[in-house]
PDB file with one MODEL, atoms N, CA, C and O in Angstrom:
MODEL        1
ATOM      1  N   LEU A   1     143.880 101.129 117.423  1.00  0.00           N
ATOM      2  CA  LEU A   1     143.576 101.520 116.051  1.00  0.00           C
ATOM      3  C   LEU A   1     142.073 101.477 115.846  1.00  0.00           C
ATOM      4  O   LEU A   1     141.385 100.582 116.338  1.00  0.00           O
ATOM      5  N   ASN A   2     141.583 102.451 115.118  1.00  0.00           N
ATOM      6  CA  ASN A   2     140.162 102.501 114.773  1.00  0.00           C
ATOM      7  C   ASN A   2     139.261 102.366 115.993  1.00  0.00           C
ATOM      8  O   ASN A   2     138.275 101.629 115.969  1.00  0.00           O
ATOM      9  N   ARG A   3     139.604 103.079 117.053  1.00  0.00           N
ATOM     10  CA  ARG A   3     138.860 102.999 118.311  1.00  0.00           C
ATOM     11  C   ARG A   3     137.448 103.554 118.154  1.00  0.00           C
ATOM     12  O   ARG A   3     137.237 104.604 117.549  1.00  0.00           O
ATOM     13  N   TYR A   4     136.495 102.826 118.711  1.00  0.00           N
ATOM     14  CA  TYR A   4     135.123 103.306 118.824  1.00  0.00           C
ATOM     15  C   TYR A   4     134.523 102.680 120.075  1.00  0.00           C
ATOM     16  O   TYR A   4     135.055 101.715 120.623  1.00  0.00           O
ATOM     17  N   TYR A   5     133.417 103.243 120.511  1.00  0.00           N
ATOM     18  CA  TYR A   5     132.716 102.731 121.687  1.00  0.00           C
ATOM     19  C   TYR A   5     131.356 102.237 121.235  1.00  0.00           C
ATOM     20  O   TYR A   5     130.748 102.810 120.331  1.00  0.00           O
ATOM     21  N   THR A   6     130.883 101.180 121.861  1.00  0.00           N
ATOM     22  CA  THR A   6     129.603 100.609 121.465  1.00  0.00           C
ATOM     23  C   THR A   6     128.794 100.227 122.696  1.00  0.00           C
ATOM     24  O   THR A   6     129.339  99.915 123.755  1.00  0.00           O
ATOM     25  N   SER A   7     127.495 100.261 122.525  1.00  0.00           N
ATOM     26  CA  SER A   7     126.589  99.809 123.575  1.00  0.00           C
ATOM     27  C   SER A   7     125.538  98.922 122.920  1.00  0.00           C
ATOM     28  O   SER A   7     124.952  99.274 121.896  1.00  0.00           O
ATOM     29  N   HIS A   8     125.315  97.770 123.531  1.00  0.00           N
ATOM     30  CA  HIS A   8     124.370  96.795 122.996  1.00  0.00           C
ATOM     31  C   HIS A   8     123.074  96.857 123.801  1.00  0.00           C
ATOM     32  O   HIS A   8     123.096  96.905 125.030  1.00  0.00           O
ATOM     33  N   PHE A   9     121.951  96.856 123.092  1.00  0.00           N
ATOM     34  CA  PHE A   9     120.641  96.847 123.729  1.00  0.00           C
ATOM     35  C   PHE A   9     119.855  95.644 123.242  1.00  0.00           C
ATOM     36  O   PHE A   9     119.699  95.442 122.037  1.00  0.00           O
ATOM     37  N   SER A  10     119.366  94.852 124.170  1.00  0.00           N
ATOM     38  CA  SER A  10     118.446  93.774 123.817  1.00  0.00           C
ATOM     39  C   SER A  10     117.083  94.402 123.549  1.00  0.00           C
ATOM     40  O   SER A  10     116.535  95.091 124.409  1.00  0.00           O
ATOM     41  N   MET A  11     116.534  94.165 122.355  1.00  0.00           N
ATOM     42  CA  MET A  11     115.247  94.756 121.979  1.00  0.00           C
ATOM     43  C   MET A  11     114.359  93.695 121.348  1.00  0.00           C
ATOM     44  O   MET A  11     114.296  93.579 120.124  1.00  0.00           O
ATOM     45  N   PRO A  12     113.672  92.920 122.184  1.00  0.00           N
ATOM     46  CA  PRO A  12     112.793  91.875 121.642  1.00  0.00           C
ATOM     47  C   PRO A  12     111.687  92.446 120.756  1.00  0.00           C
ATOM     48  O   PRO A  12     111.062  91.709 119.994  1.00  0.00           O
ATOM     49  N   GLU A  13     111.445  93.754 120.852  1.00  0.00           N
ATOM     50  CA  GLU A  13     110.425  94.394 120.015  1.00  0.00           C
ATOM     51  C   GLU A  13     110.827  94.400 118.529  1.00  0.00           C
ATOM     52  O   GLU A  13     109.970  94.524 117.654  1.00  0.00           O
ATOM     53  N   ILE A  14     112.128  94.266 118.253  1.00  0.00           N
ATOM     54  CA  ILE A  14     112.567  94.157 116.855  1.00  0.00           C
ATOM     55  C   ILE A  14     112.382  92.708 116.442  1.00  0.00           C
ATOM     56  O   ILE A  14     113.301  91.894 116.530  1.00  0.00           O
ATOM     57  N   THR A  15     111.195  92.411 115.997  1.00  0.00           N
ATOM     58  CA  THR A  15     110.835  91.054 115.578  1.00  0.00           C
ATOM     59  C   THR A  15     111.313  90.801 114.152  1.00  0.00           C
ATOM     60  O   THR A  15     111.792  91.715 113.479  1.00  0.00           O
ATOM     61  N   SER A  16     111.183  89.571 113.702  1.00  0.00           N
ATOM     62  CA  SER A  16     111.557  89.257 112.322  1.00  0.00           C
ATOM     63  C   SER A  16     110.672  90.021 111.340  1.00  0.00           C
ATOM     64  O   SER A  16     111.123  90.367 110.248  1.00  0.00           O
ATOM     65  N   THR A  17     109.422  90.289 111.711  1.00  0.00           N
ATOM     66  CA  THR A  17     108.530  91.077 110.851  1.00  0.00           C
ATOM     67  C   THR A  17     109.036  92.500 110.717  1.00  0.00           C
ATOM     68  O   THR A  17     109.079  93.040 109.611  1.00  0.00           O
ATOM     69  N   VAL A  18     109.422  93.119 111.839  1.00  0.00           N
ATOM     70  CA  VAL A  18     109.964  94.478 111.802  1.00  0.00           C
ATOM     71  C   VAL A  18     111.259  94.476 110.985  1.00  0.00           C
ATOM     72  O   VAL A  18     111.472  95.368 110.163  1.00  0.00           O
ATOM     73  N   TYR A  19     112.113  93.492 111.203  1.00  0.00           N
ATOM     74  CA  TYR A  19     113.396  93.421 110.511  1.00  0.00           C
ATOM     75  C   TYR A  19     113.215  93.290 109.001  1.00  0.00           C
ATOM     76  O   TYR A  19     113.882  93.977 108.228  1.00  0.00           O
ATOM     77  N   LYS A  20     112.309  92.403 108.585  1.00  0.00           N
ATOM     78  CA  LYS A  20     112.142  92.116 107.154  1.00  0.00           C
ATOM     79  C   LYS A  20     111.215  93.099 106.440  1.00  0.00           C
ATOM     80  O   LYS A  20     111.463  93.457 105.288  1.00  0.00           O
ATOM     81  N   ASP A  21     110.151  93.538 107.114  1.00  0.00           N
ATOM     82  CA  ASP A  21     109.114  94.316 106.432  1.00  0.00           C
ATOM     83  C   ASP A  21     108.970  95.750 106.939  1.00  0.00           C
ATOM     84  O   ASP A  21     108.183  96.521 106.390  1.00  0.00           O
ATOM     85  N   GLY A  22     109.711  96.112 107.966  1.00  0.00           N
ATOM     86  CA  GLY A  22     109.564  97.443 108.546  1.00  0.00           C
ATOM     87  C   GLY A  22     110.887  98.166 108.583  1.00  0.00           C
ATOM     88  O   GLY A  22     111.773  97.939 107.759  1.00  0.00           O
ATOM     89  N   THR A  23     110.998  99.043 109.561  1.00  0.00           N
ATOM     90  CA  THR A  23     112.246  99.785 109.737  1.00  0.00           C
ATOM     91  C   THR A  23     112.419 100.174 111.202  1.00  0.00           C
ATOM     92  O   THR A  23     111.462 100.200 111.975  1.00  0.00           O
ATOM     93  N   VAL A  24     113.644 100.469 111.555  1.00  0.00           N
ATOM     94  CA  VAL A  24     114.000 100.926 112.892  1.00  0.00           C
ATOM     95  C   VAL A  24     114.705 102.272 112.723  1.00  0.00           C
ATOM     96  O   VAL A  24     115.694 102.375 111.997  1.00  0.00           O
ATOM     97  N   VAL A  25     114.194 103.294 113.392  1.00  0.00           N
ATOM     98  CA  VAL A  25     114.773 104.634 113.323  1.00  0.00           C
ATOM     99  C   VAL A  25     115.196 105.021 114.738  1.00  0.00           C
ATOM    100  O   VAL A  25     114.426 104.867 115.686  1.00  0.00           O
ATOM    101  N   ALA A  26     116.419 105.521 114.875  1.00  0.00           N
ATOM    102  CA  ALA A  26     116.927 105.896 116.198  1.00  0.00           C
ATOM    103  C   ALA A  26     117.284 107.373 116.224  1.00  0.00           C
ATOM    104  O   ALA A  26     117.713 107.951 115.226  1.00  0.00           O
ATOM    105  N   TYR A  27     117.095 107.963 117.390  1.00  0.00           N
ATOM    106  CA  TYR A  27     117.369 109.377 117.627  1.00  0.00           C
ATOM    107  C   TYR A  27     118.254 109.517 118.859  1.00  0.00           C
ATOM    108  O   TYR A  27     118.119 108.759 119.819  1.00  0.00           O
ATOM    109  N   LEU A  28     119.153 110.482 118.825  1.00  0.00           N
ATOM    110  CA  LEU A  28     119.884 110.913 120.015  1.00  0.00           C
ATOM    111  C   LEU A  28     119.072 112.044 120.621  1.00  0.00           C
ATOM    112  O   LEU A  28     118.763 113.024 119.943  1.00  0.00           O
ATOM    113  N   VAL A  29     118.726 111.912 121.894  1.00  0.00           N
ATOM    114  CA  VAL A  29     117.949 112.943 122.584  1.00  0.00           C
ATOM    115  C   VAL A  29     118.917 113.740 123.446  1.00  0.00           C
ATOM    116  O   VAL A  29     119.511 113.213 124.387  1.00  0.00           O
ATOM    117  N   THR A  30     119.069 115.031 123.109  1.00  0.00           N
ATOM    118  CA  THR A  30     120.014 115.863 123.833  1.00  0.00           C
ATOM    119  C   THR A  30     119.538 117.312 123.841  1.00  0.00           C
ATOM    120  O   THR A  30     119.044 117.822 122.835  1.00  0.00           O
ATOM    121  N   ASN A  31     119.689 117.953 124.964  1.00  0.00           N
ATOM    122  CA  ASN A  31     119.308 119.368 125.110  1.00  0.00           C
ATOM    123  C   ASN A  31     117.870 119.638 124.674  1.00  0.00           C
ATOM    124  O   ASN A  31     117.585 120.678 124.080  1.00  0.00           O
ATOM    125  N   GLY A  32     116.971 118.710 124.966  1.00  0.00           N
ATOM    126  CA  GLY A  32     115.558 118.906 124.678  1.00  0.00           C
ATOM    127  C   GLY A  32     115.155 118.713 123.232  1.00  0.00           C
ATOM    128  O   GLY A  32     114.026 119.035 122.860  1.00  0.00           O
ATOM    129  N   VAL A  33     116.061 118.190 122.401  1.00  0.00           N
ATOM    130  CA  VAL A  33     115.728 117.929 121.005  1.00  0.00           C
ATOM    131  C   VAL A  33     116.103 116.495 120.644  1.00  0.00           C
ATOM    132  O   VAL A  33     116.896 115.849 121.329  1.00  0.00           O
ATOM    133  N   GLN A  34     115.512 116.018 119.554  1.00  0.00           N
ATOM    134  CA  GLN A  34     115.833 114.694 119.039  1.00  0.00           C
ATOM    135  C   GLN A  34     116.552 114.861 117.708  1.00  0.00           C
ATOM    136  O   GLN A  34     116.087 115.582 116.825  1.00  0.00           O
ATOM    137  N   GLN A  35     117.685 114.191 117.575  1.00  0.00           N
ATOM    138  CA  GLN A  35     118.496 114.269 116.364  1.00  0.00           C
ATOM    139  C   GLN A  35     118.569 112.885 115.742  1.00  0.00           C
ATOM    140  O   GLN A  35     118.971 111.926 116.402  1.00  0.00           O
ATOM    141  N   ASN A  36     118.177 112.772 114.460  1.00  0.00           N
ATOM    142  CA  ASN A  36     118.273 111.489 113.762  1.00  0.00           C
ATOM    143  C   ASN A  36     119.694 110.951 113.800  1.00  0.00           C
ATOM    144  O   ASN A  36     120.661 111.706 113.707  1.00  0.00           O
ATOM    145  N   LEU A  37     119.805 109.638 113.938  1.00  0.00           N
ATOM    146  CA  LEU A  37     121.107 108.995 113.765  1.00  0.00           C
ATOM    147  C   LEU A  37     121.249 108.602 112.298  1.00  0.00           C
ATOM    148  O   LEU A  37     120.266 108.159 111.705  1.00  0.00           O
ATOM    149  N   PRO A  38     122.409 108.738 111.691  1.00  0.00           N
ATOM    150  CA  PRO A  38     123.654 109.084 112.351  1.00  0.00           C
ATOM    151  C   PRO A  38     123.716 110.561 112.724  1.00  0.00           C
ATOM    152  O   PRO A  38     123.208 111.428 112.013  1.00  0.00           O
ATOM    153  N   TYR A  39     124.346 110.813 113.843  1.00  0.00           N
ATOM    154  CA  TYR A  39     124.544 112.154 114.389  1.00  0.00           C
ATOM    155  C   TYR A  39     126.019 112.483 114.185  1.00  0.00           C
ATOM    156  O   TYR A  39     126.890 111.764 114.675  1.00  0.00           O
ATOM    157  N   VAL A  40     126.298 113.548 113.477  1.00  0.00           N
ATOM    158  CA  VAL A  40     127.682 113.931 113.179  1.00  0.00           C
ATOM    159  C   VAL A  40     127.877 115.384 113.590  1.00  0.00           C
ATOM    160  O   VAL A  40     127.158 116.270 113.128  1.00  0.00           O
ATOM    161  N   ARG A  41     128.858 115.623 114.467  1.00  0.00           N
ATOM    162  CA  ARG A  41     129.153 116.975 114.902  1.00  0.00           C
ATOM    163  C   ARG A  41     130.667 117.213 114.842  1.00  0.00           C
ATOM    164  O   ARG A  41     131.467 116.323 115.131  1.00  0.00           O
ATOM    165  N   HIS A  42     131.028 118.425 114.463  1.00  0.00           N
ATOM    166  CA  HIS A  42     132.432 118.823 114.354  1.00  0.00           C
ATOM    167  C   HIS A  42     132.765 119.716 115.552  1.00  0.00           C
ATOM    168  O   HIS A  42     131.976 120.581 115.933  1.00  0.00           O
ATOM    169  N   TYR A  43     133.933 119.495 116.132  1.00  0.00           N
ATOM    170  CA  TYR A  43     134.327 120.213 117.342  1.00  0.00           C
ATOM    171  C   TYR A  43     135.728 120.798 117.201  1.00  0.00           C
ATOM    172  O   TYR A  43     136.539 120.341 116.396  1.00  0.00           O
ATOM    173  N   GLU A  44     135.986 121.834 118.018  1.00  0.00           N
ATOM    174  CA  GLU A  44     137.317 122.408 118.148  1.00  0.00           C
ATOM    175  C   GLU A  44     137.505 122.779 119.617  1.00  0.00           C
ATOM    176  O   GLU A  44     136.631 123.403 120.219  1.00  0.00           O
ATOM    177  N   ASP A  45     138.645 122.395 120.193  1.00  0.00           N
ATOM    178  CA  ASP A  45     138.902 122.767 121.582  1.00  0.00           C
ATOM    179  C   ASP A  45     139.691 124.083 121.626  1.00  0.00           C
ATOM    180  O   ASP A  45     140.014 124.654 120.584  1.00  0.00           O
ATOM    181  N   SER A  46     139.993 124.550 122.823  1.00  0.00           N
ATOM    182  CA  SER A  46     140.662 125.850 122.992  1.00  0.00           C
ATOM    183  C   SER A  46     142.096 125.858 122.450  1.00  0.00           C
ATOM    184  O   SER A  46     142.677 126.925 122.252  1.00  0.00           O
ATOM    185  N   SER A  47     142.663 124.676 122.213  1.00  0.00           N
ATOM    186  CA  SER A  47     144.016 124.585 121.646  1.00  0.00           C
ATOM    187  C   SER A  47     144.003 124.506 120.120  1.00  0.00           C
ATOM    188  O   SER A  47     145.057 124.409 119.492  1.00  0.00           O
ATOM    189  N   GLY A  48     142.809 124.549 119.524  1.00  0.00           N
ATOM    190  CA  GLY A  48     142.699 124.477 118.068  1.00  0.00           C
ATOM    191  C   GLY A  48     142.643 123.071 117.510  1.00  0.00           C
ATOM    192  O   GLY A  48     142.677 122.891 116.293  1.00  0.00           O
ATOM    193  N   ASN A  49     142.557 122.053 118.386  1.00  0.00           N
ATOM    194  CA  ASN A  49     142.432 120.677 117.917  1.00  0.00           C
ATOM    195  C   ASN A  49     141.031 120.451 117.362  1.00  0.00           C
ATOM    196  O   ASN A  49     140.038 120.837 117.979  1.00  0.00           O
ATOM    197  N   LEU A  50     140.963 119.830 116.208  1.00  0.00           N
ATOM    198  CA  LEU A  50     139.689 119.573 115.531  1.00  0.00           C
ATOM    199  C   LEU A  50     139.378 118.083 115.520  1.00  0.00           C
ATOM    200  O   LEU A  50     140.278 117.256 115.371  1.00  0.00           O
ATOM    201  N   TRP A  51     138.110 117.742 115.677  1.00  0.00           N
ATOM    202  CA  TRP A  51     137.682 116.359 115.539  1.00  0.00           C
ATOM    203  C   TRP A  51     136.188 116.330 115.246  1.00  0.00           C
ATOM    204  O   TRP A  51     135.476 117.317 115.430  1.00  0.00           O
ATOM    205  N   THR A  52     135.740 115.178 114.789  1.00  0.00           N
ATOM    206  CA  THR A  52     134.329 114.943 114.501  1.00  0.00           C
ATOM    207  C   THR A  52     133.867 113.750 115.318  1.00  0.00           C
ATOM    208  O   THR A  52     134.574 112.748 115.421  1.00  0.00           O
ATOM    209  N   GLN A  53     132.681 113.857 115.898  1.00  0.00           N
ATOM    210  CA  GLN A  53     132.092 112.732 116.615  1.00  0.00           C
ATOM    211  C   GLN A  53     130.903 112.229 115.806  1.00  0.00           C
ATOM    212  O   GLN A  53     130.043 113.003 115.387  1.00  0.00           O
ATOM    213  N   THR A  54     130.873 110.922 115.596  1.00  0.00           N
ATOM    214  CA  THR A  54     129.786 110.287 114.865  1.00  0.00           C
ATOM    215  C   THR A  54     129.123 109.262 115.776  1.00  0.00           C
ATOM    216  O   THR A  54     129.796 108.435 116.390  1.00  0.00           O
ATOM    217  N   VAL A  55     127.789 109.323 115.857  1.00  0.00           N
ATOM    218  CA  VAL A  55     126.999 108.344 116.599  1.00  0.00           C
ATOM    219  C   VAL A  55     126.092 107.670 115.571  1.00  0.00           C
ATOM    220  O   VAL A  55     125.287 108.333 114.916  1.00  0.00           O
ATOM    221  N   ASP A  56     126.225 106.353 115.434  1.00  0.00           N
ATOM    222  CA  ASP A  56     125.389 105.619 114.487  1.00  0.00           C
ATOM    223  C   ASP A  56     124.933 104.308 115.121  1.00  0.00           C
ATOM    224  O   ASP A  56     125.264 104.026 116.273  1.00  0.00           O
ATOM    225  N   TYR A  57     124.180 103.511 114.376  1.00  0.00           N
ATOM    226  CA  TYR A  57     123.619 102.295 114.950  1.00  0.00           C
ATOM    227  C   TYR A  57     123.403 101.242 113.868  1.00  0.00           C
ATOM    228  O   TYR A  57     123.394 101.532 112.672  1.00  0.00           O
ATOM    229  N   ASP A  58     123.232 100.020 114.334  1.00  0.00           N
ATOM    230  CA  ASP A  58     122.749  98.940 113.482  1.00  0.00           C
ATOM    231  C   ASP A  58     121.806  98.089 114.310  1.00  0.00           C
ATOM    232  O   ASP A  58     121.746  98.218 115.532  1.00  0.00           O
ATOM    233  N   PHE A  59     121.066  97.213 113.631  1.00  0.00           N
ATOM    234  CA  PHE A  59     120.113  96.370 114.356  1.00  0.00           C
ATOM    235  C   PHE A  59     119.963  95.030 113.661  1.00  0.00           C
ATOM    236  O   PHE A  59     120.243  94.869 112.473  1.00  0.00           O
ATOM    237  N   SER A  60     119.515  94.092 114.449  1.00  0.00           N
ATOM    238  CA  SER A  60     119.158  92.763 113.964  1.00  0.00           C
ATOM    239  C   SER A  60     117.929  92.332 114.756  1.00  0.00           C
ATOM    240  O   SER A  60     117.469  93.064 115.633  1.00  0.00           O
ATOM    241  N   VAL A  61     117.405  91.177 114.463  1.00  0.00           N
ATOM    242  CA  VAL A  61     116.238  90.695 115.198  1.00  0.00           C
ATOM    243  C   VAL A  61     116.589  90.629 116.688  1.00  0.00           C
ATOM    244  O   VAL A  61     117.505  89.909 117.088  1.00  0.00           O
ATOM    245  N   GLY A  62     115.857  91.380 117.496  1.00  0.00           N
ATOM    246  CA  GLY A  62     116.025  91.353 118.942  1.00  0.00           C
ATOM    247  C   GLY A  62     117.151  92.195 119.503  1.00  0.00           C
ATOM    248  O   GLY A  62     117.361  92.200 120.716  1.00  0.00           O
ATOM    249  N   ASN A  63     117.892  92.918 118.649  1.00  0.00           N
ATOM    250  CA  ASN A  63     119.081  93.637 119.127  1.00  0.00           C
ATOM    251  C   ASN A  63     119.267  94.971 118.432  1.00  0.00           C
ATOM    252  O   ASN A  63     118.890  95.149 117.273  1.00  0.00           O
ATOM    253  N   LEU A  64     119.865  95.920 119.175  1.00  0.00           N
ATOM    254  CA  LEU A  64     120.258  97.211 118.623  1.00  0.00           C
ATOM    255  C   LEU A  64     121.626  97.556 119.191  1.00  0.00           C
ATOM    256  O   LEU A  64     121.853  97.412 120.393  1.00  0.00           O
ATOM    257  N   ASN A  65     122.535  98.010 118.340  1.00  0.00           N
ATOM    258  CA  ASN A  65     123.875  98.423 118.754  1.00  0.00           C
ATOM    259  C   ASN A  65     124.073  99.882 118.388  1.00  0.00           C
ATOM    260  O   ASN A  65     123.748 100.291 117.273  1.00  0.00           O
ATOM    261  N   VAL A  66     124.604 100.674 119.315  1.00  0.00           N
ATOM    262  CA  VAL A  66     124.916 102.079 119.069  1.00  0.00           C
ATOM    263  C   VAL A  66     126.433 102.222 119.143  1.00  0.00           C
ATOM    264  O   VAL A  66     127.078 101.655 120.025  1.00  0.00           O
ATOM    265  N   TYR A  67     126.999 102.995 118.197  1.00  0.00           N
ATOM    266  CA  TYR A  67     128.445 103.203 118.105  1.00  0.00           C
ATOM    267  C   TYR A  67     128.757 104.691 118.211  1.00  0.00           C
ATOM    268  O   TYR A  67     128.046 105.525 117.649  1.00  0.00           O
ATOM    269  N   VAL A  68     129.822 105.016 118.933  1.00  0.00           N
ATOM    270  CA  VAL A  68     130.315 106.391 119.018  1.00  0.00           C
ATOM    271  C   VAL A  68     131.777 106.360 118.582  1.00  0.00           C
ATOM    272  O   VAL A  68     132.596 105.639 119.153  1.00  0.00           O
ATOM    273  N   THR A  69     132.090 107.164 117.553  1.00  0.00           N
ATOM    274  CA  THR A  69     133.445 107.217 117.024  1.00  0.00           C
ATOM    275  C   THR A  69     133.900 108.672 116.959  1.00  0.00           C
ATOM    276  O   THR A  69     133.200 109.525 116.413  1.00  0.00           O
ATOM    277  N   ASN A  70     135.064 108.944 117.514  1.00  0.00           N
ATOM    278  CA  ASN A  70     135.694 110.256 117.380  1.00  0.00           C
ATOM    279  C   ASN A  70     136.730 110.152 116.273  1.00  0.00           C
ATOM    280  O   ASN A  70     137.494 109.188 116.229  1.00  0.00           O
ATOM    281  N   SER A  71     136.764 111.132 115.381  1.00  0.00           N
ATOM    282  CA  SER A  71     137.655 111.062 114.223  1.00  0.00           C
ATOM    283  C   SER A  71     139.132 111.008 114.613  1.00  0.00           C
ATOM    284  O   SER A  71     139.954 110.508 113.845  1.00  0.00           O
ATOM    285  N   ASP A  72     139.476 111.513 115.793  1.00  0.00           N
ATOM    286  CA  ASP A  72     140.868 111.457 116.239  1.00  0.00           C
ATOM    287  C   ASP A  72     141.157 110.182 117.039  1.00  0.00           C
ATOM    288  O   ASP A  72     142.280 109.976 117.499  1.00  0.00           O
ATOM    289  N   PHE A  73     140.145 109.332 117.201  1.00  0.00           N
ATOM    290  CA  PHE A  73     140.249 108.048 117.910  1.00  0.00           C
ATOM    291  C   PHE A  73     140.808 108.207 119.322  1.00  0.00           C
ATOM    292  O   PHE A  73     141.481 107.311 119.832  1.00  0.00           O
ATOM    293  N   ALA A  74     140.528 109.346 119.950  1.00  0.00           N
ATOM    294  CA  ALA A  74     140.998 109.596 121.315  1.00  0.00           C
ATOM    295  C   ALA A  74     140.402 108.576 122.277  1.00  0.00           C
ATOM    296  O   ALA A  74     139.286 108.098 122.078  1.00  0.00           O
ATOM    297  N   LYS A  75     141.151 108.253 123.312  1.00  0.00           N
ATOM    298  CA  LYS A  75     140.693 107.325 124.342  1.00  0.00           C
ATOM    299  C   LYS A  75     139.835 108.076 125.352  1.00  0.00           C
ATOM    300  O   LYS A  75     140.166 108.151 126.535  1.00  0.00           O
ATOM    301  N   GLU A  76     138.747 108.621 124.872  1.00  0.00           N
ATOM    302  CA  GLU A  76     137.837 109.390 125.717  1.00  0.00           C
ATOM    303  C   GLU A  76     136.438 108.809 125.591  1.00  0.00           C
ATOM    304  O   GLU A  76     135.759 108.990 124.580  1.00  0.00           O
ATOM    305  N   GLN A  77     136.020 108.103 126.645  1.00  0.00           N
ATOM    306  CA  GLN A  77     134.704 107.482 126.603  1.00  0.00           C
ATOM    307  C   GLN A  77     133.610 108.536 126.541  1.00  0.00           C
ATOM    308  O   GLN A  77     133.697 109.573 127.200  1.00  0.00           O
ATOM    309  N   PRO A  78     132.576 108.264 125.743  1.00  0.00           N
ATOM    310  CA  PRO A  78     131.457 109.213 125.700  1.00  0.00           C
ATOM    311  C   PRO A  78     130.716 109.204 127.033  1.00  0.00           C
ATOM    312  O   PRO A  78     130.722 108.208 127.757  1.00  0.00           O
ATOM    313  N   GLY A  79     130.087 110.313 127.337  1.00  0.00           N
ATOM    314  CA  GLY A  79     129.285 110.395 128.557  1.00  0.00           C
ATOM    315  C   GLY A  79     127.944 109.703 128.352  1.00  0.00           C
ATOM    316  O   GLY A  79     127.733 108.997 127.366  1.00  0.00           O
ATOM    317  N   THR A  80     127.056 109.918 129.293  1.00  0.00           N
ATOM    318  CA  THR A  80     125.715 109.346 129.216  1.00  0.00           C
ATOM    319  C   THR A  80     124.986 109.923 128.010  1.00  0.00           C
ATOM    320  O   THR A  80     125.014 111.130 127.767  1.00  0.00           O
ATOM    321  N   MET A  81     124.340 109.047 127.265  1.00  0.00           N
ATOM    322  CA  MET A  81     123.553 109.460 126.106  1.00  0.00           C
ATOM    323  C   MET A  81     122.168 108.849 126.218  1.00  0.00           C
ATOM    324  O   MET A  81     122.009 107.740 126.728  1.00  0.00           O
ATOM    325  N   ASN A  82     121.171 109.571 125.745  1.00  0.00           N
ATOM    326  CA  ASN A  82     119.796 109.084 125.739  1.00  0.00           C
ATOM    327  C   ASN A  82     119.333 108.919 124.300  1.00  0.00           C
ATOM    328  O   ASN A  82     119.600 109.766 123.447  1.00  0.00           O
ATOM    329  N   PHE A  83     118.634 107.817 124.040  1.00  0.00           N
ATOM    330  CA  PHE A  83     118.177 107.512 122.696  1.00  0.00           C
ATOM    331  C   PHE A  83     116.682 107.243 122.687  1.00  0.00           C
ATOM    332  O   PHE A  83     116.106 106.804 123.682  1.00  0.00           O
ATOM    333  N   ARG A  84     116.074 107.513 121.556  1.00  0.00           N
ATOM    334  CA  ARG A  84     114.686 107.139 121.303  1.00  0.00           C
ATOM    335  C   ARG A  84     114.714 106.254 120.072  1.00  0.00           C
ATOM    336  O   ARG A  84     115.348 106.592 119.073  1.00  0.00           O
ATOM    337  N   VAL A  85     114.028 105.121 120.140  1.00  0.00           N
ATOM    338  CA  VAL A  85     113.980 104.165 119.031  1.00  0.00           C
ATOM    339  C   VAL A  85     112.538 103.998 118.602  1.00  0.00           C
ATOM    340  O   VAL A  85     111.657 103.747 119.425  1.00  0.00           O
ATOM    341  N   VAL A  86     112.300 104.140 117.297  1.00  0.00           N
ATOM    342  CA  VAL A  86     110.959 104.026 116.722  1.00  0.00           C
ATOM    343  C   VAL A  86     110.941 102.830 115.776  1.00  0.00           C
ATOM    344  O   VAL A  86     111.791 102.708 114.894  1.00  0.00           O
ATOM    345  N   LEU A  87     109.971 101.961 115.969  1.00  0.00           N
ATOM    346  CA  LEU A  87     109.803 100.801 115.105  1.00  0.00           C
ATOM    347  C   LEU A  87     108.574 101.008 114.229  1.00  0.00           C
ATOM    348  O   LEU A  87     107.515 101.392 114.725  1.00  0.00           O
ATOM    349  N   MET A  88     108.709 100.758 112.942  1.00  0.00           N
ATOM    350  CA  MET A  88     107.572 100.890 112.022  1.00  0.00           C
ATOM    351  C   MET A  88     107.473  99.637 111.169  1.00  0.00           C
ATOM    352  O   MET A  88     108.480  99.111 110.693  1.00  0.00           O
ATOM    353  N   TRP A  89     106.256  99.170 110.983  1.00  0.00           N
ATOM    354  CA  TRP A  89     106.024  98.009 110.112  1.00  0.00           C
ATOM    355  C   TRP A  89     104.626  98.036 109.580  1.00  0.00           C
ATOM    356  O   TRP A  89     104.234  97.144 108.827  1.00  0.00           O
TER     357      TRP A  89
ENDMDL
END
């Protein structure tokens, strides 16, 4: 139920100063472009099945978590994904 996939990244660069006084912005890098997270795309396969994939994130001091959720909750692990993370303070 409510299946999603997550990946945890240790990010010591997210200090308490960045957490409290700054911001963390993440991008999905795909096909030569950067897409702000959350990334939401709607899909249809050749059988007419429809679903939406959402990639989002959260962060805390020293950590970043990325989540991938398919609206149909299919047991299909996402492939390799590349991210860019920008810290501002």
